[in-house]
C-alpha positions, -999 to 999 in steps of 0.1 A, spaced: -220 -284 550 -257 -280 543 -273 -260 516 -279 -223 524 -313 -216 540 -335 -198 514 -342 -170 539 -305 -164 545 -298 -164 508 -326 -138 503 -310 -115 529 -276 -117 512 -293 -113 478 -311 -81 490 -278 -67 505 -259 -71 473 -287 -57 453 -287 -26 475 -249 -21 472 -249 -25 435 -280 -4 432 -261 24 448 -233 18 424 -256 18 394 -276 49 406 -246 71 401 -240 61 364 -265 84 348 -261 112 374 -223 114 377 -217 139 348 -245 163 359 -237 160 396 -200 167 394 -206 195 369 -227 213 395 -195 214 416 -175 228 387 -154 196 382 -135 189 351 -136 157 330 -103 146 345 -116 151 380 -147 131 371 -125 102 359 -105 103 391 -137 103 412 -150 73 393 -118 54 397 -115 62 434 -143 38 443 -128 8 425 -93 17 436 -104 16 473 -122 -18 467 -90 -31 451 -70 -22 482 -93 -31 510 -113 -62 498 -87 -87 510 -86 -71 544 -123 -75 549 -121 -111 537 -94 -120 563 -114 -101 590 -144 -123 582 -123 -154 586 -112 -141 620 -144 -126 635 -172 -142 615 -192 -132 584 -221 -115 601 -202 -86 618 -184 -78 586 -216 -78 565 -232 -53 590 -202 -30 587 -203 -32 550 -240 -24 547 -239 4 573 -207 19 558 -222 19 524 -253 37 536 -232 63 554 -211 70 523 -243 74 502 -257 98 527 -225 119 527 -224 119 489 -260 133 488 -251 160 515 -218 170 499 -213 207 492 -177 207 481 -158 186 455 -135 171 481 -165 158 500 -175 138 469 -140 123 468 -142 115 505 -177 99 503 -168 79 471 -136 66 487 -154 57 519 -180 38 498 -152 18 481 -135 11 514 -165 -1 534 -187 -16 506 -159 -38 496 -167 -58 528 -200 -70 514 -193 -90 482 -164 -112 493 -180 -118 527 -213 -128 511 -194 -152 488 -176 -166 518 -210 -170 536 -222 -191 506 -190 -211 507 -195 -219 544 -231 -230 538 -232 -250 506 -217 -283 493 -192 -282 464 -219 -294 440 -243 -266 449 -217 -238 453 -218 -228 417 -255 -222 419 -251 -202 452 -224 -180 436 -247 -176 406 -275 -163 428 -251 -137 444 -239 -127 409 -275 -123 399 -281 -100 429 -253 -78 416 -267 -79 382 -301 -69 394 -287 -40 414 -267 -28 384 -297 -32 361 -321 -13 383 -296 14 394 -295 36 364 -333 36 359 -339 42 396 -313 70 397 -328 87 366 -364 85 380 -356 97 415 -333 125 402 -363 143 387 -370 157 421 -334 163 432 -300 151 422 -294 141 459 -326 121 463 -313 88 448 -284 88 473 -307 93 503 -329 64 491 -299 42 487 -288 51 522 -322 41 536 -321 7 518 -286 0 531 -299 7 567 -327 -18 561 -301 -44 549 -279 -38 579 -309 -43 603 -319 -76 586 -283 -89 588 -280 -79 624 -313 -93 636 -322 -122 612 -292 -136 594 -274 -164 614 -237 -166 616 -223 -191 591 -188 -194 606 -189 -206 642 -162 -196 667 -145 -230 666 -139 -226 628 -125 -191 629 -88 -184 624 -79 -163 654 -42 -163 645 -46 -145 612 -30 -111 612 -46 -83 593 -26 -57 575 -36 -27 554 -31 -29 517 -21 -66 512 0 -61 482 24 -89 492 -4 -113 494 -18 -102 460 16 -107 444 20 -140 461 -15 -150 447 -3 -142 412 27 -165 417 7 -193 435 -12 -223 422 -45 -203 418 -29 -174 399 -49 -183 367 -82 -179 386 -72 -144 398 -63 -135 362 -97 -147 351 -113 -126 378 -95 -95 364 -105 -103 329 -142 -108 335 -144 -75 354 -122 -57 328 -145 -69 300 -177 -58 316 -165 -24 327 -147 -19 293 -183 -20 279 -201 -2 307 -176 26 309 -180 38 273 -212 23 259 -234 54 264 -208 76 247 -201 50 220 -239 47 212 -242 85 211 -212 90 188 -219 61 164 -257 59 164 -269 92 180 -287 73 208 -297 94 238 -299 84 275 -334 68 272 -324 44 244 -291 36 261 -309 30 294 -334 7 278 -307 -14 262 -286 -16 294 -317 -26 315 -328 -52 291 -293 -68 289 -289 -65 326 -321 -85 332 -309 -112 308 -275 -114 326 -292 -117 360 -315 -145 348 -285 -163 333 -265 -161 365 -294 -170 388 -310 -198 369 -286 -212 344 -251 -211 360 -259 -237 387 -271 -265 363 -245 -257 337 -215 -258 361 -228 -291 377 -231 -306 342 -198 -295 326 -177 -280 355 -165 -245 362 -134 -247 340 -154 -255 309 -179 -227 316 -150 -202 320 -134 -212 287 -167 -210 268 -176 -177 284 -142 -161 276 -145 -171 239 -181 -160 236 -173 -127 253 -146 -120 227 -171 -128 199 -197 -105 216 -172 -76 216 -167 -80 178 -204 -85 172 -212 -52 188 -189 -33 164 -209 -49 135 -243 -37 147 -260 -13 123 -294 -4 139 -312 -3 173 -323 -39 172 -289 -53 162 -272 -31 188 -296 -45 214 -292 -81 202 -254 -81 200 -251 -63 234 -274 -89 249 -252 -117 235 -221 -100 250 -238 -97 285 -251 -133 285 -216 -145 275 -199 -126 303 -226 -132 330 -215 -168 339 -178 -159 343 -181 -143 377 -199 -172 395 -178 -199 378 -145 -182 387 -157 -175 422 -169 -211 427 -136 -226 415 -116 -201 436 -136 -211 466 -131 -248 460 -93 -244 457 -89 -219 485 -58 -226 506 -58 -198 532 -94 -195 541 -126 -187 522 -127 -151 532 -92 -144 520 -98 -162 488 -130 -143 481 -113 -110 491 -85 -115 467 -109 -125 440 -128 -93 446 -96 -72 446 -86 -85 411 -121 -77 399 -118 -42 414 -85 -38 395 -103 -47 363 -130 -20 372 -102 5 374 -83 -4 343 -113 -12 320 -130 22 319 -97 41 318 -84 21 288 -118 21 270 -122 59 273 -87 65 260 -92 42 230 -126 57 222 -109 90 215 -87 73 189 -114 52 171 -150 47 182 -150 9 180 -114 4 193 -125 -2 229 -146 -33 219 -120 -46 194 -92 -43 220 -115 -61 245 -120 -89 220 -82 -93 216 -77 -94 254 -105 -119 260 -92 -141 232 -58 -141 249 -76 -151 282 -93 -180 264 -59 -192 251 -44 -189 286 -74 -209 300 -68 -237 275 -31 -239 285 -32 -235 323 -68 -238 337 -74 -274 348 -108 -291 355 -106 -312 387 -129 -338 371 -106 -346 342 -75 -369 344 -53 -338 341 -71 -321 370 -71 -352 391 -34 -356 386 -29 -319 397 -50 -325 429 -30 -357 437 3 -338 434 -10 -311 457 -21 -337 482 13 -354 481 31 -320 485 9 -313 516 18 -346 531 
């Protein structure tokens, strides 16, 4: 395999930025938007969860389809489907339409991230894969960073305008993929025998009992930690410090930029130097410390500093876990990346729900509970996550090779 062409990486980067931009756009608008439809808080929670729930169910399906039919077709479907869902969300006139559009977004946009990761896996060497995954992670970070600010700016004219803009950008991404991006998985390397079922719950359960189960647990934890923070941070800052949307947006955008830089520029060299397993362990522990540090902040600058530390700690987890999952994939890169994305989607469902419930009990409890869970993940990684470059890891690989023979 050769390194991914810079132009191809740029197209994938743009596509993931657009998808995550659309996801981020809705964050500052959701409350006001659904309130205009007369929705309750419970309904808003269900609407938020529906997106991640659909991703959780359908991501493995898209991954296996990309192994069978190629990456390019699935990427086009993901981009076009996401654009359609954004358009429908902006045109909705009834609450059920919002649920339909948000669910459609989860179903179709879940094709983009795992397929883009699989594209990188097809096109890079093992040594450079961590850096490629880091660039994809940076794209998602950029989209999430710009999304709230873009949404707030465009919503000054109309609450629907941000969704129409996101739909237009998604159409541009689909055109670029269809006309410029080359296919990374030639027909002779595709798995035509692979069967595609609906919700692949059996495969997900099998993944949790297989040799790479620890990596899927890590994928869940990294997503849980980030959405545990994102889901309640604005309300936490308001209740504890009295910060309004402008201050919260400034903090989130600043920390988002820091996380994107970390993923895009630092992850590759660090993983090549110390290996993915070491990066995962350090990031888990640092994320736990970051959770605790945020509860100790007393003013705007300490809130910003501790939040930035948390984001930087968490930012290298996703590309490191994705890279190691790709290297150890047994049933195709698309399937592996799809399962990885599904466990991350599960974290995005559980994180905000748990954080919101705990916030009602005690304002700092969401972050303290997150620290406990990430510390537990760190301990688990020490016990069961092996580094292929250590004697223990080499022994594991030798045993797997013997079993395959």
